[in-house]
Rosetta silent file (secondary structure, phi, psi, omega in degrees, C-alpha in Angstrom):
SEQUENCE: XXXXXXXXXXXXXXXXXXXXXXXXXXXXXXXXXXXXXXXXXXXXXXXXXXXXXXXXXXXXXXXXXXXXXXXXXXXXXXXXXXXXXXXXXXXXXXXXXXXXXXXXXXXXXXXXXXXXXXXXXXXXXXXXXXXXXXXXXXXXXXXXXXX
SCORE:     score description
SCORE:     0.000 S_00000001
   1 L     0.000  -42.963 -177.128  -69.440   58.697   93.756 S_00000001
   2 H   -63.463  -39.577 -178.210  -68.058   61.464   95.944 S_00000001
   3 H   -68.792  -43.617  176.313  -70.971   63.713   95.355 S_00000001
   4 H   -60.913  -41.126  176.257  -73.406   60.900   96.114 S_00000001
   5 H   -61.881  -45.406 -176.501  -71.510   60.116   99.366 S_00000001
   6 H   -67.425  -34.326 -178.641  -71.430   63.774  100.518 S_00000001
   7 H   -70.164  -43.618  175.094  -75.157   64.153   99.614 S_00000001
   8 H   -60.219  -43.916  179.286  -76.002   60.987  101.613 S_00000001
   9 H   -58.414  -50.271  177.999  -73.931   62.199  104.466 S_00000001
  10 H   -59.404  -37.812 -177.688  -75.720   65.481  104.511 S_00000001
  11 H   -65.976  -38.462 -179.935  -79.124   63.742  104.312 S_00000001
  12 H   -76.216  -34.653 -175.399  -78.223   61.615  107.391 S_00000001
  13 H   -85.362   -7.888  175.492  -76.706   64.475  109.435 S_00000001
  14 L   -67.623  -27.566 -166.796  -79.655   66.803  108.852 S_00000001
  15 L  -133.090  130.768 -176.725  -81.865   64.947  111.201 S_00000001
  16 H   -64.914  -40.393  174.884  -81.085   63.520  114.685 S_00000001
  17 H   -56.356  -52.884 -179.387  -83.355   60.416  114.121 S_00000001
  18 H   -62.354  -35.920 -178.239  -81.582   59.527  110.909 S_00000001
  19 H   -70.842  -37.863  177.556  -78.189   60.064  112.477 S_00000001
  20 H   -71.055  -37.285  171.735  -78.984   57.849  115.443 S_00000001
  21 H   -61.634  -40.782  170.569  -80.495   55.282  113.067 S_00000001
  22 H   -55.511  -45.889  176.161  -77.254   55.369  111.100 S_00000001
  23 H   -66.021  -45.464  177.074  -75.227   54.866  114.199 S_00000001
  24 H   -63.090  -43.244  179.064  -77.287   51.905  115.357 S_00000001
  25 H   -60.368  -41.319 -177.248  -77.211   50.337  111.822 S_00000001
  26 H   -67.049  -45.196  177.869  -73.389   50.798  111.623 S_00000001
  27 H   -56.568  -51.060 -179.299  -72.967   49.300  115.117 S_00000001
  28 H   -62.792  -45.470 -176.296  -75.011   46.242  114.151 S_00000001
  29 H   -64.729  -39.075  173.961  -73.286   45.804  110.821 S_00000001
  30 H   -61.289  -37.443 -179.657  -69.807   45.991  112.538 S_00000001
  31 H   -69.470  -45.813  178.660  -71.030   43.442  115.133 S_00000001
  32 H   -64.243  -32.778  176.900  -72.228   41.180  112.284 S_00000001
  33 H   -66.614  -44.996  177.908  -69.035   41.658  110.355 S_00000001
  34 H   -62.310  -42.411  177.668  -66.978   40.689  113.472 S_00000001
  35 H   -61.689  -38.520 -176.519  -69.203   37.703  113.918 S_00000001
  36 H   -70.444  -40.453 -178.245  -68.767   36.545  110.311 S_00000001
  37 H   -65.691  -43.120 -176.345  -64.965   37.011  110.520 S_00000001
  38 H   -63.926  -45.935 -176.539  -64.964   35.050  113.858 S_00000001
  39 H   -66.512  -34.766 -178.190  -67.049   32.174  112.354 S_00000001
  40 H   -66.864  -39.111 -177.359  -64.794   32.054  109.312 S_00000001
  41 H   -73.244  -28.424  173.636  -61.676   31.834  111.426 S_00000001
  42 H   -54.844  -42.193 -179.526  -63.217   29.018  113.514 S_00000001
  43 L   -68.554  -17.448 -174.431  -63.116   26.719  110.530 S_00000001
  44 L   -96.313  142.359  179.563  -59.408   27.473  109.958 S_00000001
  45 L   -88.540   89.408  175.654  -56.953   25.576  112.081 S_00000001
  46 L  -133.058  161.991  178.343  -54.749   28.336  113.559 S_00000001
  47 L   -63.046  147.174  179.166  -53.525   29.289  117.001 S_00000001
  48 H   -54.137  -37.947  178.138  -55.866   31.257  119.205 S_00000001
  49 H   -62.935  -57.226 -179.556  -53.401   34.269  119.364 S_00000001
  50 H   -56.161  -43.335 -179.326  -53.189   34.404  115.524 S_00000001
  51 H   -56.194  -50.291  179.264  -56.927   33.986  115.308 S_00000001
  52 H   -63.790  -41.022 -179.062  -57.563   36.977  117.600 S_00000001
  53 H   -63.006  -51.322 -176.466  -54.871   39.105  115.875 S_00000001
  54 H   -68.913  -35.646  178.093  -56.238   38.479  112.265 S_00000001
  55 H   -59.804  -54.362 -176.496  -59.807   38.849  113.507 S_00000001
  56 H   -59.810  -39.822 -178.275  -58.990   42.278  115.158 S_00000001
  57 H   -66.272  -42.090  178.700  -57.034   43.338  112.050 S_00000001
  58 H   -64.822  -46.880  179.012  -59.861   42.613  109.671 S_00000001
  59 H   -68.445  -35.315  172.564  -62.452   44.331  111.692 S_00000001
  60 H   -64.864  -35.455  175.287  -60.054   47.278  112.239 S_00000001
  61 H   -61.745  -48.554 -179.154  -59.607   47.540  108.505 S_00000001
  62 H   -58.511  -43.721  178.661  -63.382   47.543  107.965 S_00000001
  63 H   -63.148  -39.460 -177.563  -63.697   50.358  110.621 S_00000001
  64 H   -68.715  -46.257  171.173  -60.897   52.288  108.995 S_00000001
  65 H   -53.201  -48.438  178.220  -62.492   52.110  105.568 S_00000001
  66 H   -59.588  -44.068  176.195  -65.778   53.230  106.930 S_00000001
  67 H   -59.200  -43.683 -177.744  -64.146   56.193  108.729 S_00000001
  68 H   -63.701  -40.910  174.627  -62.273   57.039  105.490 S_00000001
  69 H   -58.918  -50.747 -177.434  -65.571   57.063  103.532 S_00000001
  70 H   -62.914  -38.224  175.801  -67.147   59.268  106.009 S_00000001
  71 H   -65.578  -38.258  178.807  -64.241   61.745  106.144 S_00000001
  72 H   -63.497  -41.243  174.258  -64.175   61.763  102.328 S_00000001
  73 H   -63.139  -31.599 -178.982  -67.842   62.667  102.315 S_00000001
  74 H   -76.136  -41.986  175.824  -67.284   65.470  104.810 S_00000001
  75 H   -57.018  -47.842  177.296  -64.399   66.823  102.744 S_00000001
  76 H   -63.493  -38.250  177.695  -66.294   66.807   99.565 S_00000001
  77 H   -64.803  -39.080  173.183  -69.280   68.527  101.199 S_00000001
  78 H   -62.423  -39.631  179.836  -66.934   71.266  102.463 S_00000001
  79 H   -63.924  -43.519  179.787  -65.446   71.730   98.989 S_00000001
  80 H   -62.173  -43.461 -178.702  -68.957   72.024   97.520 S_00000001
  81 H   -72.954  -29.872  175.673  -70.049   74.607  100.092 S_00000001
  82 H   -68.537  -42.120  175.785  -66.695   76.591   99.642 S_00000001
  83 H   -56.793  -46.367 -176.470  -67.238   76.544   95.862 S_00000001
  84 H   -67.411  -41.133 -177.317  -70.824   77.741   96.230 S_00000001
  85 H   -68.807  -34.956 -179.521  -69.785   80.528   98.709 S_00000001
  86 H   -71.009  -43.811  174.086  -67.037   81.702   96.232 S_00000001
  87 H   -59.385  -38.130 -178.658  -69.608   81.769   93.462 S_00000001
  88 H   -73.205  -39.044  174.360  -72.054   83.771   95.474 S_00000001
  89 H   -58.799  -44.562  179.851  -69.201   86.183   96.467 S_00000001
  90 H   -64.552  -42.172 -177.752  -68.304   86.845   92.818 S_00000001
  91 H   -66.902  -40.921  174.223  -71.979   87.443   91.929 S_00000001
  92 H   -53.069  -45.823 -178.285  -72.408   89.735   94.964 S_00000001
  93 H   -60.996  -45.082 -179.422  -69.394   91.731   93.780 S_00000001
  94 H   -61.905  -42.026 -178.152  -70.936   92.049   90.290 S_00000001
  95 H   -72.188  -36.138 -178.510  -74.326   93.146   91.522 S_00000001
  96 H   -66.147  -39.467 -179.475  -72.758   95.630   93.970 S_00000001
  97 H   -64.583  -45.788  176.167  -70.659   97.250   91.301 S_00000001
  98 H   -61.070  -44.424  174.918  -73.669   97.727   89.024 S_00000001
  99 H   -58.910  -39.758 -178.120  -75.774   99.166   91.920 S_00000001
 100 H   -66.799  -38.453  176.218  -73.039  101.635   92.705 S_00000001
 101 H   -59.590  -45.568  179.118  -73.056  102.785   89.076 S_00000001
 102 H   -58.405  -47.597 -176.316  -76.789  103.259   89.274 S_00000001
 103 H   -57.225  -43.973 -174.828  -76.423  105.236   92.518 S_00000001
 104 H   -84.653  -13.233  178.609  -73.733  107.532   91.049 S_00000001
 105 H   -54.741  -26.164 -174.162  -75.564  107.873   87.652 S_00000001
 106 H   -74.198   -5.511  177.501  -77.567  110.880   88.755 S_00000001
 107 H   -91.365    2.694 -176.464  -74.340  112.895   88.663 S_00000001
 108 L   -71.858  165.365 -177.804  -74.098  112.391   84.877 S_00000001
 109 L   -67.267  -50.670 -172.897  -74.296  115.324   82.385 S_00000001
 110 L  -124.991  165.814 -177.886  -77.400  114.387   80.515 S_00000001
 111 H   -72.244  -32.587  176.582  -80.584  112.508   81.014 S_00000001
 112 H   -59.191  -48.694 -177.312  -79.906  110.337   78.035 S_00000001
 113 H   -63.315  -38.467  179.835  -76.491  109.321   79.478 S_00000001
 114 H   -63.138  -45.988  178.715  -78.172  108.588   82.862 S_00000001
 115 H   -57.138  -46.548 -178.293  -80.763  106.328   81.216 S_00000001
 116 H   -55.331  -49.753 -176.835  -77.978  104.458   79.346 S_00000001
 117 H   -61.014  -47.113 -176.644  -75.922  103.921   82.507 S_00000001
 118 H   -59.258  -48.274  179.896  -79.056  102.701   84.383 S_00000001
 119 H   -67.192  -37.158  175.228  -80.113  100.250   81.606 S_00000001
 120 H   -59.200  -46.647 -178.700  -76.632   98.863   81.315 S_00000001
 121 H   -70.139  -33.742 -179.608  -76.309   98.215   85.020 S_00000001
 122 H   -67.622  -38.065  177.179  -79.840   96.752   85.199 S_00000001
 123 H   -62.729  -41.611  179.920  -78.842   94.306   82.335 S_00000001
 124 H   -65.332  -39.309  175.303  -75.692   93.363   84.164 S_00000001
 125 H   -64.706  -41.974  176.911  -77.614   92.705   87.369 S_00000001
 126 H   -61.451  -46.888  178.542  -80.148   90.737   85.442 S_00000001
 127 H   -59.676  -45.739 -173.769  -77.388   88.609   83.766 S_00000001
 128 H   -62.552  -44.337 -178.347  -75.656   88.137   87.118 S_00000001
 129 H   -65.704  -39.198  178.141  -78.964   86.958   88.764 S_00000001
 130 H   -63.021  -39.489  175.865  -79.577   84.615   85.848 S_00000001
 131 H   -61.025  -42.682 -176.987  -76.128   82.992   86.495 S_00000001
 132 H   -72.640  -40.210  178.885  -76.986   82.683   90.254 S_00000001
 133 L  -125.665   77.068  177.841  -80.507   81.313   89.664 S_00000001
 134 L   -62.580  -20.352 -179.363  -80.577   79.706   86.235 S_00000001
 135 L   -71.331  -42.835 -172.112  -83.817   77.928   86.818 S_00000001
 136 L   -83.790  117.421  174.813  -85.753   81.071   87.604 S_00000001
 137 L  -176.829 -168.082 -175.434  -86.390   83.190   84.598 S_00000001
 138 H   -66.053  -37.112  179.353  -88.925   84.196   81.885 S_00000001
 139 H   -59.073  -42.425 -178.547  -88.991   80.633   80.467 S_00000001
 140 H   -71.146  -39.411  176.987  -90.120   79.173   83.713 S_00000001
 141 H   -60.402  -31.105  178.391  -92.762   81.921   84.284 S_00000001
 142 H   -57.430  -40.884 -173.612  -94.311   81.132   80.793 S_00000001
 143 L   -81.716   -3.239  178.508  -95.248   77.701   82.110 S_00000001
 144 L   -86.392  122.763  179.578  -97.081   78.933   85.265 S_00000001
 145 L   -64.391  134.885  179.309 -100.786   78.988   84.638 S_00000001
 146 L   -95.275  153.779  175.674 -102.345   82.482   85.125 S_00000001
 147 L   -76.448    0.000    0.000 -105.580   83.151   86.850 S_00000001
């Protein structure tokens, strides 16, 4: 549910029109909610002060729950972004280490040793990129029609 909430929140906040539409819809919904609570309390025989206090409390609770859901979506979205950045940083580290070994490989003693180091580093980079982009790979390219 949290993922769906954060994804919906991102979808709404990506576009100004959707954001304004969400604001207008929320305003109308809270107005209708306040009207429904008011109509419900009219049928109940209580004092006007208690009526106003209960009505304000119920509408305030509704607004608080809405704000809580909004903030929960924002928090979850930030956690997802932070996790993704951490993952990219780890993969960046792995790729840079392999590239550094490739660059320094030309100082090796023999040509065979140089080839081995380059192939090992290339394989590590390939594995790292497959972790980063698991959809893109040889399997996917097999399905693409050739001209």
